N, C-alpha and C positions, 0 to 999 in steps of 0.2 A: 065828451060829445059823442053822438051816435056814430058819426062818420069815422071817428078814430077807432071806436070799438070794432066797426066793420072792417076797417083797414087792418087792424091787428089780427082779427080772425082770419082774414085772407092770407096774411103773412104767415100765420101759424100753420096754415094748411100746406104751404110750400116749404117752409123752414120751421118745423115744430121744435119746441124745446124738448130736450131729451135728458134723461137721467145721466149724471156724470159717472155713475157707477156701472149700471147695466146697459145703458143705451136705449132703453125703452122710452116711448113718447110720454111726456108728462101730461097729466090731466089738470083741469082747472083747480087751483089751490096748491098745487105741488111746485116746488122750486128746488133746483139743483139735484135733489134725490127724489125718486119715487117712494111711495109709502112702503113698498116691500123692502127696498134697500134700507130705508130709514129704520125699520123695525129690526133689521139684521145688523145695524151698525154696532161694532163691538165697543160700546161705551166703557170708560175706565172707572168712573165714579170715584176717582182718587181725591177729588177736592174735599170729600167728606172725611178723609183720614188725616189726622193731625201730623203723622210722620209716615208718609207713604214712600213708594219706591223712587219718586222724583226727588224727595228730600234726601234719600239715602245716596243717590247718585250725584247730588250736588253738595254733599257734605264737605265742608272745608272751613276756611276762616270766615266765610260770609254766612251768617245765619239766614236761612230761607224761611220766611214766616208761613206763607201759604203756597201750595203748588197744585196745579190742576192741568188736566189734559182731556180733550174731548173723547178721542177714541184710540184704541190700540192700533199701532201701525206695524203690519207684517209685510215684508217684501213680496210675499206670494199672494197677498190679499187683494181683492178687487177694489177695496176701499183706498188703496194707495192712489187710485186715479183721482181722488178728490184733491190730494196734495199736488200731484203732477199737473192737473189742470190749472191750478193757481200759480204754481212755481215755474213750470216749463212751457206751458201751452197758451200763454197769453190771456188767461182768464182769472185775473186776481180777484174779480168780484165774487168768485166762488169762495175764496178765503174770507172775504168780508161777510158774506151771508152766513157761512158756517160759524164764524166767530160771534156774530150777533145772536144766532140761535143758541149757541152754547152759553153765552153770557145770560140770556134770558132764562135758560134752564137752571143755572146754578145761583143766580142772584138771590132767590128766596132763601137760600142756605147761608147767606151772609158773606159769601166769598169776597165781594167787593166792598164790604163795609170798611170805611176809613182809608181806602186807597185814594191817594191824591193825584197820581199821574200814571199814565200808561206810556211805556217807552219801548218801541219796537227794536229788535235786533237790527243794526244797520247793515247796509251793503257798502262796500267800497265804491267810490264814484265811477270807477271803470266798469265794474260789474253792473252797477245801476244803469249806466249808459247803455251797456250791451243788452241788458234784459228789458230796460224801459220802465221798470217799476220795482218796488220792494214789496214782496208779498207779505212780509211781516208788518209793514205799515198798514196794509189792508186789513190784517187781523186786528190791529189796534183800532182802526176805524170802525170795524164791526162791533168791537166791545164798547167803544165810545157811543156808537149809535144806540146801544141797549142801555148803557149806564149813565151817559152824560159826563163821564170822567174825561178830563182833558188829556190830549196827547202831547208828549214832549219829544223834542229832537235833541236830547242831551247825550246820546251815545253816537260816536262816530267810529268808522273803521279807518284806522290810520294807514293801513296798507292792505293790498290785495293778498289773497291766499288761494292756493289750489283747491279744487273741489274736495269735499269731505266724503263723498259718496262711497268710495271704495277703500277708505282708510279704516284701520282698527282703532281701538280706544286710545292707545298710546300716541299714535301718529295724529289722530284728531286733536289730542291735547297739545302736541307740539305745534300743529298747524294753527291753533287758535291763540297761542301765547303772544301777548303783546300787541294784538291786532286792534283791540278796542280801547277807547278812552272816553271819559266823561267830560263834557264841556259845560260851562256855566254851573259849576258845582253849588253855587249859592242857591240855585233854584231847587236843588235836591236835598239840601241840609234839612234834617228834621221831617222829611216827607216820607210817606209810604209809597214806594214805586213798584209798579207791576211791569216786569219785563216779559215781552211776548215774542214768540217765534212760531214757525210752522210745525217743526217736528223736533222732538227730543230723542236722540239716539243714545250716545254716550254721555251727553250733558256738557261736553267740553265748550261749546259755543256759549250756552247760557251761563255756565260757570265763569267764563272769561268776562262776559258782560256784567255779571253781578259783582265780580271782583273790581272791575273798573269803576263801578258806581261807589262801592265801599271805600276804595282808595281815595277817590276824589271827595266824597261826602260821607265821612264815617258815621254820622248820626242818622243817615237815611236807612229806612227799613225796606227790605226787598222781598217781593213775592214773584212767582213766575207762573206763566200759563202758556200752553201750546195747544195746537189742534191735534196733532198725532203724537203718540208716545210709543216708542219701541217697547216690546214686552220685556221690561227689565227684570233681571233675576236678583 
């Protein structure tokens, strides 16, 4: 209706939407990022590589079929603000929008072909209560918006753990051991499951989740997707 459009225009004059990266005011048609930042986003294009750096970091007893990440995540980069907005600053819809955009981008390449279920990395109930939301679930929602693939709640965090932010690879691995478990394994047997998270750094969290699925449902196939990917060597 016309009055709603006028009301939104007035609201935007007082509280305009701004780019999550550079802070400039967004123009009509722009969401989350301005065009300039969107063009500079350090996309990984890893989803097109059959054995990429994500596969290498998750190599173990669980075969990872497909692996994708939207953009490279450098601590010194302004693009970390996209993850921080969703994870720490109460704007999980940023993650949902980015995930939907990424899914639309890679869908023509067949990345989602045959995937039956999207499973977000879970938060322990205490951390979920404290934060108010699970940013990984919003990533799952964004992918589902684009692909229509169902979201499962088959992973649970059985205990809380300390933050991973300042830990090295070994201590991240220790911190993630035994945290995750798969429930209702009959729903996972024979299915192709896509595990999603916000950032992959050492891979310890994703690896623990994939192992939990594999242990509970050995016939399940597993792929992974994240928004940010540390520049793995």
